[in-house]
PDB file of N, CA, C and O in Angstrom, chain B, residues numbered from 101:
ATOM      1  N   THR B 101       8.124  22.275 -10.954  1.00  0.00           N
ATOM      2  CA  THR B 101       8.321  21.219  -9.906  1.00  0.00           C
ATOM      3  C   THR B 101       7.342  21.016  -9.064  1.00  0.00           C
ATOM      4  O   THR B 101       6.299  21.664  -9.150  1.00  0.00           O
ATOM      5  N   LEU B 102       7.592  19.842  -7.884  1.00  0.00           N
ATOM      6  CA  LEU B 102       6.102  19.294  -7.295  1.00  0.00           C
ATOM      7  C   LEU B 102       5.555  20.456  -6.257  1.00  0.00           C
ATOM      8  O   LEU B 102       4.433  20.442  -5.749  1.00  0.00           O
ATOM      9  N   VAL B 103       6.485  21.387  -6.056  1.00  0.00           N
ATOM     10  CA  VAL B 103       6.141  22.486  -4.975  1.00  0.00           C
ATOM     11  C   VAL B 103       5.629  23.532  -5.761  1.00  0.00           C
ATOM     12  O   VAL B 103       5.149  24.421  -5.059  1.00  0.00           O
ATOM     13  N   GLU B 104       5.560  23.744  -6.981  1.00  0.00           N
ATOM     14  CA  GLU B 104       4.746  24.653  -7.906  1.00  0.00           C
ATOM     15  C   GLU B 104       3.664  23.770  -8.243  1.00  0.00           C
ATOM     16  O   GLU B 104       2.592  24.239  -8.626  1.00  0.00           O
ATOM     17  N   TRP B 105       3.851  22.521  -8.134  1.00  0.00           N
ATOM     18  CA  TRP B 105       2.190  22.224  -8.520  1.00  0.00           C
ATOM     19  C   TRP B 105       1.441  21.975  -7.507  1.00  0.00           C
ATOM     20  O   TRP B 105       0.211  21.922  -7.549  1.00  0.00           O
ATOM     21  N   ALA B 106       2.264  21.775  -6.346  1.00  0.00           N
ATOM     22  CA  ALA B 106       1.440  22.201  -5.217  1.00  0.00           C
ATOM     23  C   ALA B 106       0.561  23.328  -4.584  1.00  0.00           C
ATOM     24  O   ALA B 106      -0.612  23.467  -4.239  1.00  0.00           O
ATOM     25  N   TRP B 107       1.472  23.909  -4.600  1.00  0.00           N
ATOM     26  CA  TRP B 107       0.809  25.127  -4.059  1.00  0.00           C
ATOM     27  C   TRP B 107       0.452  26.135  -5.191  1.00  0.00           C
ATOM     28  O   TRP B 107       0.000  27.162  -4.685  1.00  0.00           O
ATOM     29  N   GLY B 108       0.500  26.192  -6.554  1.00  0.00           N
ATOM     30  CA  GLY B 108      -0.181  26.495  -7.362  1.00  0.00           C
ATOM     31  C   GLY B 108       0.587  28.002  -7.921  1.00  0.00           C
ATOM     32  O   GLY B 108       0.022  28.788  -8.681  1.00  0.00           O
ATOM     33  N   GLY B 109       1.901  28.185  -7.395  1.00  0.00           N
ATOM     34  CA  GLY B 109       3.058  28.801  -7.659  1.00  0.00           C
ATOM     35  C   GLY B 109       3.889  29.093  -7.132  1.00  0.00           C
ATOM     36  O   GLY B 109       4.441  28.133  -6.595  1.00  0.00           O
ATOM     37  N   PHE B 110       4.567  30.450  -6.881  1.00  0.00           N
ATOM     38  CA  PHE B 110       5.786  30.415  -5.816  1.00  0.00           C
ATOM     39  C   PHE B 110       5.779  30.661  -4.939  1.00  0.00           C
ATOM     40  O   PHE B 110       6.842  30.664  -4.318  1.00  0.00           O
ATOM     41  N   SER B 111       4.386  31.082  -4.222  1.00  0.00           N
ATOM     42  CA  SER B 111       3.922  31.283  -3.119  1.00  0.00           C
ATOM     43  C   SER B 111       2.640  30.877  -2.637  1.00  0.00           C
ATOM     44  O   SER B 111       1.878  30.599  -3.564  1.00  0.00           O
ATOM     45  N   VAL B 112       2.194  30.761  -1.605  1.00  0.00           N
ATOM     46  CA  VAL B 112       0.892  30.160  -0.746  1.00  0.00           C
ATOM     47  C   VAL B 112       0.203  31.400  -1.110  1.00  0.00           C
ATOM     48  O   VAL B 112       0.448  32.531  -0.689  1.00  0.00           O
ATOM     49  N   ASP B 113      -0.678  31.042  -1.935  1.00  0.00           N
ATOM     50  CA  ASP B 113      -1.851  31.573  -2.296  1.00  0.00           C
ATOM     51  C   ASP B 113      -3.064  31.044  -2.230  1.00  0.00           C
ATOM     52  O   ASP B 113      -3.453  30.100  -1.542  1.00  0.00           O
ATOM     53  N   ASN B 114      -3.857  31.963  -3.276  1.00  0.00           N
ATOM     54  CA  ASN B 114      -5.624  31.060  -3.212  1.00  0.00           C
ATOM     55  C   ASN B 114      -5.635  29.749  -3.989  1.00  0.00           C
ATOM     56  O   ASN B 114      -6.615  29.010  -3.908  1.00  0.00           O
ATOM     57  N   PRO B 115      -4.765  29.490  -4.608  1.00  0.00           N
ATOM     58  CA  PRO B 115      -5.226  28.225  -5.448  1.00  0.00           C
ATOM     59  C   PRO B 115      -3.927  27.361  -4.366  1.00  0.00           C
ATOM     60  O   PRO B 115      -2.984  26.766  -4.888  1.00  0.00           O
ATOM     61  N   THR B 116      -4.033  27.408  -3.491  1.00  0.00           N
ATOM     62  CA  THR B 116      -3.004  26.411  -2.985  1.00  0.00           C
ATOM     63  C   THR B 116      -4.309  26.416  -2.242  1.00  0.00           C
ATOM     64  O   THR B 116      -5.168  25.649  -2.676  1.00  0.00           O
ATOM     65  N   LEU B 117      -4.710  27.418  -0.813  1.00  0.00           N
ATOM     66  CA  LEU B 117      -5.833  27.186  -0.188  1.00  0.00           C
ATOM     67  C   LEU B 117      -6.508  26.405  -0.684  1.00  0.00           C
ATOM     68  O   LEU B 117      -6.469  25.361  -0.033  1.00  0.00           O
ATOM     69  N   THR B 118      -7.520  26.302  -2.036  1.00  0.00           N
ATOM     70  CA  THR B 118      -8.713  25.349  -2.656  1.00  0.00           C
ATOM     71  C   THR B 118      -7.856  23.999  -2.317  1.00  0.00           C
ATOM     72  O   THR B 118      -8.113  23.105  -1.512  1.00  0.00           O
ATOM     73  N   ARG B 119      -6.760  24.156  -3.197  1.00  0.00           N
ATOM     74  CA  ARG B 119      -6.053  22.883  -3.696  1.00  0.00           C
ATOM     75  C   ARG B 119      -6.276  21.871  -2.333  1.00  0.00           C
ATOM     76  O   ARG B 119      -6.812  20.776  -2.507  1.00  0.00           O
ATOM     77  N   PHE B 120      -5.784  22.346  -0.799  1.00  0.00           N
ATOM     78  CA  PHE B 120      -5.390  21.714   0.385  1.00  0.00           C
ATOM     79  C   PHE B 120      -7.226  21.629   1.056  1.00  0.00           C
ATOM     80  O   PHE B 120      -7.854  20.665   1.492  1.00  0.00           O
ATOM     81  N   PHE B 121      -7.607  23.019   0.886  1.00  0.00           N
ATOM     82  CA  PHE B 121      -9.116  22.420   1.325  1.00  0.00           C
ATOM     83  C   PHE B 121      -9.909  21.493   0.637  1.00  0.00           C
ATOM     84  O   PHE B 121     -10.600  20.769   1.354  1.00  0.00           O
ATOM     85  N   ALA B 122      -9.987  21.323  -0.665  1.00  0.00           N
ATOM     86  CA  ALA B 122     -10.339  19.833  -1.457  1.00  0.00           C
ATOM     87  C   ALA B 122      -9.766  18.976  -0.943  1.00  0.00           C
ATOM     88  O   ALA B 122     -10.421  18.102  -0.374  1.00  0.00           O
ATOM     89  N   LEU B 123      -8.276  18.918  -0.961  1.00  0.00           N
ATOM     90  CA  LEU B 123      -7.478  17.193  -0.742  1.00  0.00           C
ATOM     91  C   LEU B 123      -8.482  17.033   0.696  1.00  0.00           C
ATOM     92  O   LEU B 123      -9.467  16.296   0.729  1.00  0.00           O
ATOM     93  N   HIS B 124      -8.078  17.760   1.691  1.00  0.00           N
ATOM     94  CA  HIS B 124      -8.940  17.886   3.261  1.00  0.00           C
ATOM     95  C   HIS B 124     -10.241  17.700   2.962  1.00  0.00           C
ATOM     96  O   HIS B 124     -10.691  17.364   4.058  1.00  0.00           O
ATOM     97  N   PHE B 125     -11.170  17.696   2.181  1.00  0.00           N
ATOM     98  CA  PHE B 125     -12.305  17.767   2.202  1.00  0.00           C
ATOM     99  C   PHE B 125     -12.853  16.162   1.463  1.00  0.00           C
ATOM    100  O   PHE B 125     -13.972  15.784   1.809  1.00  0.00           O
ATOM    101  N   LEU B 126     -12.089  15.309   0.515  1.00  0.00           N
ATOM    102  CA  LEU B 126     -12.216  14.702   0.085  1.00  0.00           C
ATOM    103  C   LEU B 126     -11.230  13.250   0.643  1.00  0.00           C
ATOM    104  O   LEU B 126     -11.489  12.065   0.432  1.00  0.00           O
ATOM    105  N   LEU B 127     -10.430  13.648   1.160  1.00  0.00           N
ATOM    106  CA  LEU B 127      -9.828  12.210   1.441  1.00  0.00           C
ATOM    107  C   LEU B 127     -10.132  11.275   2.465  1.00  0.00           C
ATOM    108  O   LEU B 127      -9.712  10.122   2.564  1.00  0.00           O
ATOM    109  N   PRO B 128     -11.134  12.074   3.441  1.00  0.00           N
ATOM    110  CA  PRO B 128     -11.872  11.198   4.240  1.00  0.00           C
ATOM    111  C   PRO B 128     -12.856  10.402   3.500  1.00  0.00           C
ATOM    112  O   PRO B 128     -13.144   9.433   4.201  1.00  0.00           O
ATOM    113  N   PHE B 129     -13.457  10.385   2.462  1.00  0.00           N
ATOM    114  CA  PHE B 129     -14.478   9.777   1.778  1.00  0.00           C
ATOM    115  C   PHE B 129     -13.785   8.726   0.743  1.00  0.00           C
ATOM    116  O   PHE B 129     -14.276   7.683   0.310  1.00  0.00           O
ATOM    117  N   VAL B 130     -12.640   9.232   0.497  1.00  0.00           N
ATOM    118  CA  VAL B 130     -11.752   8.274  -0.300  1.00  0.00           C
ATOM    119  C   VAL B 130     -11.240   7.458   0.757  1.00  0.00           C
ATOM    120  O   VAL B 130     -11.026   6.406   0.155  1.00  0.00           O
ATOM    121  N   ILE B 131     -10.894   7.260   1.989  1.00  0.00           N
ATOM    122  CA  ILE B 131     -10.494   6.635   2.866  1.00  0.00           C
ATOM    123  C   ILE B 131     -11.772   5.718   3.101  1.00  0.00           C
ATOM    124  O   ILE B 131     -11.661   4.493   3.060  1.00  0.00           O
ATOM    125  N   ALA B 132     -13.220   6.463   3.396  1.00  0.00           N
ATOM    126  CA  ALA B 132     -14.027   5.682   4.183  1.00  0.00           C
ATOM    127  C   ALA B 132     -14.062   4.791   2.954  1.00  0.00           C
ATOM    128  O   ALA B 132     -13.697   3.683   3.346  1.00  0.00           O
ATOM    129  N   GLY B 133     -14.308   4.748   1.745  1.00  0.00           N
ATOM    130  CA  GLY B 133     -14.588   3.969   0.389  1.00  0.00           C
ATOM    131  C   GLY B 133     -13.553   2.454   0.260  1.00  0.00           C
ATOM    132  O   GLY B 133     -13.722   1.255   0.040  1.00  0.00           O
ATOM    133  N   LEU B 134     -12.879   3.018   0.434  1.00  0.00           N
ATOM    134  CA  LEU B 134     -11.569   2.305   0.521  1.00  0.00           C
ATOM    135  C   LEU B 134     -12.201   0.992   1.902  1.00  0.00           C
ATOM    136  O   LEU B 134     -12.791  -0.089   1.879  1.00  0.00           O
ATOM    137  N   THR B 135     -11.858   1.552   2.541  1.00  0.00           N
ATOM    138  CA  THR B 135     -12.622   0.381   3.347  1.00  0.00           C
ATOM    139  C   THR B 135     -13.483  -0.022   3.328  1.00  0.00           C
ATOM    140  O   THR B 135     -13.398  -1.143   3.830  1.00  0.00           O
ATOM    141  N   LEU B 136     -14.915   0.305   2.868  1.00  0.00           N
ATOM    142  CA  LEU B 136     -15.937  -0.901   2.697  1.00  0.00           C
ATOM    143  C   LEU B 136     -15.657  -1.242   1.920  1.00  0.00           C
ATOM    144  O   LEU B 136     -16.138  -2.375   1.896  1.00  0.00           O
ATOM    145  N   VAL B 137     -14.810  -1.003   0.577  1.00  0.00           N
ATOM    146  CA  VAL B 137     -14.521  -2.644  -0.394  1.00  0.00           C
ATOM    147  C   VAL B 137     -13.574  -2.954   0.651  1.00  0.00           C
ATOM    148  O   VAL B 137     -13.947  -4.034   1.111  1.00  0.00           O
ATOM    149  N   HIS B 138     -12.678  -2.615   1.183  1.00  0.00           N
ATOM    150  CA  HIS B 138     -11.602  -3.857   1.648  1.00  0.00           C
ATOM    151  C   HIS B 138     -12.779  -4.574   2.758  1.00  0.00           C
ATOM    152  O   HIS B 138     -13.013  -5.774   2.616  1.00  0.00           O
ATOM    153  N   LEU B 139     -13.318  -3.989   3.580  1.00  0.00           N
ATOM    154  CA  LEU B 139     -14.118  -5.069   4.617  1.00  0.00           C
ATOM    155  C   LEU B 139     -15.377  -5.965   3.273  1.00  0.00           C
ATOM    156  O   LEU B 139     -15.473  -7.191   3.340  1.00  0.00           O
ATOM    157  N   THR B 140     -15.861  -5.510   2.637  1.00  0.00           N
ATOM    158  CA  THR B 140     -16.658  -6.034   1.555  1.00  0.00           C
ATOM    159  C   THR B 140     -16.108  -7.424   1.256  1.00  0.00           C
ATOM    160  O   THR B 140     -16.733  -8.473   1.410  1.00  0.00           O
ATOM    161  N   LEU B 141     -14.430  -7.256   0.655  1.00  0.00           N
ATOM    162  CA  LEU B 141     -13.836  -8.688   0.147  1.00  0.00           C
ATOM    163  C   LEU B 141     -13.531  -9.328   1.554  1.00  0.00           C
ATOM    164  O   LEU B 141     -13.442 -10.539   1.757  1.00  0.00           O
ATOM    165  N   LEU B 142     -13.390  -8.375   2.454  1.00  0.00           N
ATOM    166  CA  LEU B 142     -12.633  -9.982   3.353  1.00  0.00           C
ATOM    167  C   LEU B 142     -13.883 -10.143   3.858  1.00  0.00           C
ATOM    168  O   LEU B 142     -13.881 -11.353   4.080  1.00  0.00           O
ATOM    169  N   HIS B 143     -15.118  -9.676   4.241  1.00  0.00           N
ATOM    170  CA  HIS B 143     -16.357 -10.519   4.350  1.00  0.00           C
ATOM    171  C   HIS B 143     -16.528 -11.833   3.041  1.00  0.00           C
ATOM    172  O   HIS B 143     -16.279 -13.019   3.257  1.00  0.00           O
ATOM    173  N   GLU B 144     -16.860 -11.442   2.106  1.00  0.00           N
ATOM    174  CA  GLU B 144     -16.916 -12.486   0.903  1.00  0.00           C
ATOM    175  C   GLU B 144     -15.868 -13.370   1.071  1.00  0.00           C
ATOM    176  O   GLU B 144     -16.224 -14.418   1.610  1.00  0.00           O
ATOM    177  N   THR B 145     -14.463 -13.289   0.737  1.00  0.00           N
ATOM    178  CA  THR B 145     -13.397 -14.252   0.565  1.00  0.00           C
ATOM    179  C   THR B 145     -12.974 -14.655   1.894  1.00  0.00           C
ATOM    180  O   THR B 145     -12.280 -15.672   1.892  1.00  0.00           O
ATOM    181  N   GLY B 146     -13.145 -14.265   2.742  1.00  0.00           N
ATOM    182  CA  GLY B 146     -12.435 -14.624   4.201  1.00  0.00           C
ATOM    183  C   GLY B 146     -10.960 -14.079   4.626  1.00  0.00           C
ATOM    184  O   GLY B 146     -10.606 -13.187   3.855  1.00  0.00           O
ATOM    185  N   SER B 147     -10.149 -14.322   5.484  1.00  0.00           N
ATOM    186  CA  SER B 147      -8.929 -13.983   5.497  1.00  0.00           C
ATOM    187  C   SER B 147      -8.215 -15.539   5.317  1.00  0.00           C
ATOM    188  O   SER B 147      -8.772 -16.631   5.197  1.00  0.00           O
ATOM    189  N   ASN B 148      -6.769 -15.195   5.346  1.00  0.00           N
ATOM    190  CA  ASN B 148      -6.117 -16.580   5.074  1.00  0.00           C
ATOM    191  C   ASN B 148      -6.004 -17.289   6.103  1.00  0.00           C
ATOM    192  O   ASN B 148      -6.344 -16.684   7.120  1.00  0.00           O
ATOM    193  N   ASN B 149      -5.655 -18.357   6.267  1.00  0.00           N
ATOM    194  CA  ASN B 149      -5.035 -19.056   7.641  1.00  0.00           C
ATOM    195  C   ASN B 149      -4.276 -19.935   7.097  1.00  0.00           C
ATOM    196  O   ASN B 149      -4.615 -21.000   6.581  1.00  0.00           O
ATOM    197  N   PRO B 150      -2.233 -19.059   7.320  1.00  0.00           N
ATOM    198  CA  PRO B 150      -1.485 -19.403   6.593  1.00  0.00           C
ATOM    199  C   PRO B 150      -0.919 -21.278   7.434  1.00  0.00           C
ATOM    200  O   PRO B 150      -0.277 -22.180   6.896  1.00  0.00           O
ATOM    201  N   LEU B 151      -1.380 -21.224   8.549  1.00  0.00           N
ATOM    202  CA  LEU B 151      -0.876 -22.326   9.621  1.00  0.00           C
ATOM    203  C   LEU B 151      -1.787 -23.349   9.272  1.00  0.00           C
ATOM    204  O   LEU B 151      -1.207 -24.430   9.380  1.00  0.00           O
ATOM    205  N   GLY B 152      -3.473 -23.547   8.738  1.00  0.00           N
ATOM    206  CA  GLY B 152      -3.740 -24.544   8.374  1.00  0.00           C
ATOM    207  C   GLY B 152      -4.580 -25.304   9.288  1.00  0.00           C
ATOM    208  O   GLY B 152      -5.188 -26.335   9.001  1.00  0.00           O
ATOM    209  N   ILE B 153      -4.557 -24.405  10.991  1.00  0.00           N
ATOM    210  CA  ILE B 153      -5.556 -24.800  11.886  1.00  0.00           C
ATOM    211  C   ILE B 153      -6.663 -24.667  11.971  1.00  0.00           C
ATOM    212  O   ILE B 153      -6.805 -23.452  12.111  1.00  0.00           O
ATOM    213  N   PRO B 154      -7.783 -25.206  11.984  1.00  0.00           N
ATOM    214  CA  PRO B 154      -8.903 -25.030  12.108  1.00  0.00           C
ATOM    215  C   PRO B 154      -9.355 -24.213  13.610  1.00  0.00           C
ATOM    216  O   PRO B 154      -9.052 -24.540  14.758  1.00  0.00           O
ATOM    217  N   SER B 155     -10.006 -23.298  13.242  1.00  0.00           N
ATOM    218  CA  SER B 155     -10.164 -22.140  14.201  1.00  0.00           C
ATOM    219  C   SER B 155     -12.003 -21.972  14.030  1.00  0.00           C
ATOM    220  O   SER B 155     -12.634 -20.933  14.225  1.00  0.00           O
ATOM    221  N   ASP B 156     -12.470 -23.081  13.690  1.00  0.00           N
ATOM    222  CA  ASP B 156     -14.001 -22.812  13.855  1.00  0.00           C
ATOM    223  C   ASP B 156     -15.013 -23.464  15.389  1.00  0.00           C
ATOM    224  O   ASP B 156     -16.221 -23.378  15.607  1.00  0.00           O
ATOM    225  N   CYS B 157     -13.873 -24.111  16.240  1.00  0.00           N
ATOM    226  CA  CYS B 157     -14.262 -24.089  17.104  1.00  0.00           C
ATOM    227  C   CYS B 157     -14.177 -23.131  18.506  1.00  0.00           C
ATOM    228  O   CYS B 157     -14.483 -23.461  19.652  1.00  0.00           O
ATOM    229  N   ASP B 158     -13.753 -22.077  18.110  1.00  0.00           N
ATOM    230  CA  ASP B 158     -13.365 -20.748  18.967  1.00  0.00           C
ATOM    231  C   ASP B 158     -14.346 -19.768  18.621  1.00  0.00           C
ATOM    232  O   ASP B 158     -14.641 -18.820  19.348  1.00  0.00           O
ATOM    233  N   LYS B 159     -14.909 -20.036  17.369  1.00  0.00           N
ATOM    234  CA  LYS B 159     -15.852 -18.551  16.927  1.00  0.00           C
ATOM    235  C   LYS B 159     -17.283 -18.546  17.450  1.00  0.00           C
ATOM    236  O   LYS B 159     -17.929 -19.594  17.488  1.00  0.00           O
ATOM    237  N   ILE B 160     -17.844 -17.249  17.899  1.00  0.00           N
ATOM    238  CA  ILE B 160     -19.159 -16.624  18.455  1.00  0.00           C
ATOM    239  C   ILE B 160     -19.590 -15.787  17.328  1.00  0.00           C
ATOM    240  O   ILE B 160     -18.864 -15.061  16.648  1.00  0.00           O
ATOM    241  N   PRO B 161     -20.619 -15.937  17.229  1.00  0.00           N
ATOM    242  CA  PRO B 161     -21.503 -14.913  16.634  1.00  0.00           C
ATOM    243  C   PRO B 161     -21.371 -13.445  16.874  1.00  0.00           C
ATOM    244  O   PRO B 161     -21.333 -12.977  18.012  1.00  0.00           O
ATOM    245  N   PHE B 162     -21.295 -12.655  15.680  1.00  0.00           N
ATOM    246  CA  PHE B 162     -20.763 -10.983  15.601  1.00  0.00           C
ATOM    247  C   PHE B 162     -22.288 -10.510  16.761  1.00  0.00           C
ATOM    248  O   PHE B 162     -22.362 -10.219  17.955  1.00  0.00           O
ATOM    249  N   HIS B 163     -22.939 -10.593  16.050  1.00  0.00           N
ATOM    250  CA  HIS B 163     -24.233  -9.840  15.770  1.00  0.00           C
ATOM    251  C   HIS B 163     -24.389  -9.949  17.904  1.00  0.00           C
ATOM    252  O   HIS B 163     -24.049  -9.073  18.699  1.00  0.00           O
ATOM    253  N   PRO B 164     -24.798 -10.863  18.112  1.00  0.00           N
ATOM    254  CA  PRO B 164     -25.296 -10.548  19.220  1.00  0.00           C
ATOM    255  C   PRO B 164     -24.186  -9.868  20.287  1.00  0.00           C
ATOM    256  O   PRO B 164     -24.404  -8.849  20.942  1.00  0.00           O
ATOM    257  N   TYR B 165     -22.779 -10.765  20.319  1.00  0.00           N
ATOM    258  CA  TYR B 165     -21.964 -10.327  21.354  1.00  0.00           C
ATOM    259  C   TYR B 165     -21.684  -9.015  20.941  1.00  0.00           C
ATOM    260  O   TYR B 165     -22.363  -8.055  21.306  1.00  0.00           O
ATOM    261  N   TYR B 166     -20.643  -8.927  20.141  1.00  0.00           N
ATOM    262  CA  TYR B 166     -19.816  -7.973  19.731  1.00  0.00           C
ATOM    263  C   TYR B 166     -20.903  -6.325  19.614  1.00  0.00           C
ATOM    264  O   TYR B 166     -20.594  -5.167  19.894  1.00  0.00           O
ATOM    265  N   SER B 167     -21.657  -6.663  19.308  1.00  0.00           N
ATOM    266  CA  SER B 167     -22.329  -5.743  18.593  1.00  0.00           C
ATOM    267  C   SER B 167     -23.062  -4.808  20.203  1.00  0.00           C
ATOM    268  O   SER B 167     -22.905  -3.619  20.483  1.00  0.00           O
ATOM    269  N   THR B 168     -23.635  -5.587  20.783  1.00  0.00           N
ATOM    270  CA  THR B 168     -24.062  -5.532  22.340  1.00  0.00           C
ATOM    271  C   THR B 168     -22.383  -5.067  22.755  1.00  0.00           C
ATOM    272  O   THR B 168     -22.557  -3.891  22.434  1.00  0.00           O
ATOM    273  N   LYS B 169     -21.764  -5.078  22.950  1.00  0.00           N
ATOM    274  CA  LYS B 169     -20.224  -5.128  23.709  1.00  0.00           C
ATOM    275  C   LYS B 169     -19.438  -3.502  23.167  1.00  0.00           C
ATOM    276  O   LYS B 169     -18.671  -2.825  23.851  1.00  0.00           O
ATOM    277  N   ASP B 170     -19.877  -3.226  21.889  1.00  0.00           N
ATOM    278  CA  ASP B 170     -19.451  -1.733  21.236  1.00  0.00           C
ATOM    279  C   ASP B 170     -20.327  -1.287  21.937  1.00  0.00           C
ATOM    280  O   ASP B 170     -20.020  -0.991  23.092  1.00  0.00           O
ATOM    281  N   LEU B 171     -21.675  -1.094  21.492  1.00  0.00           N
ATOM    282  CA  LEU B 171     -22.676  -0.319  21.876  1.00  0.00           C
ATOM    283  C   LEU B 171     -22.515   0.128  23.738  1.00  0.00           C
ATOM    284  O   LEU B 171     -22.754   1.155  24.373  1.00  0.00           O
ATOM    285  N   LEU B 172     -22.090  -0.988  24.038  1.00  0.00           N
ATOM    286  CA  LEU B 172     -22.189  -0.631  25.452  1.00  0.00           C
ATOM    287  C   LEU B 172     -20.575   0.573  26.004  1.00  0.00           C
ATOM    288  O   LEU B 172     -20.419   1.524  26.770  1.00  0.00           O
ATOM    289  N   GLY B 173     -19.579  -0.347  24.925  1.00  0.00           N
ATOM    290  CA  GLY B 173     -18.642   0.901  24.664  1.00  0.00           C
ATOM    291  C   GLY B 173     -18.768   2.715  24.476  1.00  0.00           C
ATOM    292  O   GLY B 173     -18.343   3.729  25.030  1.00  0.00           O
ATOM    293  N   PHE B 174     -19.601   2.344  23.369  1.00  0.00           N
ATOM    294  CA  PHE B 174     -19.693   3.770  23.052  1.00  0.00           C
ATOM    295  C   PHE B 174     -20.356   4.894  23.890  1.00  0.00           C
ATOM    296  O   PHE B 174     -20.153   6.108  23.929  1.00  0.00           O
ATOM    297  N   ALA B 175     -21.630   3.688  24.861  1.00  0.00           N
ATOM    298  CA  ALA B 175     -22.251   4.218  25.817  1.00  0.00           C
ATOM    299  C   ALA B 175     -21.452   4.848  26.829  1.00  0.00           C
ATOM    300  O   ALA B 175     -21.750   5.910  27.376  1.00  0.00           O
ATOM    301  N   LEU B 176     -20.392   4.140  27.071  1.00  0.00           N
ATOM    302  CA  LEU B 176     -19.990   4.583  28.805  1.00  0.00           C
ATOM    303  C   LEU B 176     -18.816   5.597  28.105  1.00  0.00           C
ATOM    304  O   LEU B 176     -17.941   5.942  28.900  1.00  0.00           O
ATOM    305  N   MET B 177     -18.676   6.159  26.610  1.00  0.00           N
ATOM    306  CA  MET B 177     -17.522   6.981  26.623  1.00  0.00           C
ATOM    307  C   MET B 177     -18.326   8.387  27.000  1.00  0.00           C
ATOM    308  O   MET B 177     -17.702   9.440  27.126  1.00  0.00           O
TER     309      MET B 177
END
């Protein structure tokens, strides 16, 4: 069963702790990797605009404005 596979037997023992430690160690790296892939694809292709309304008129550059805003927010925390 699934419980026996996850636990490594019928009781919580050394294989259980090893598996869950490995899972909790590797999972943040997997999530970070998937996030980087997602952001890269979003940066290259852009997000879709289902309404077709041009949104270029109200855009501001990310780097000077939002980078400074985020750094100030982190500094205040």
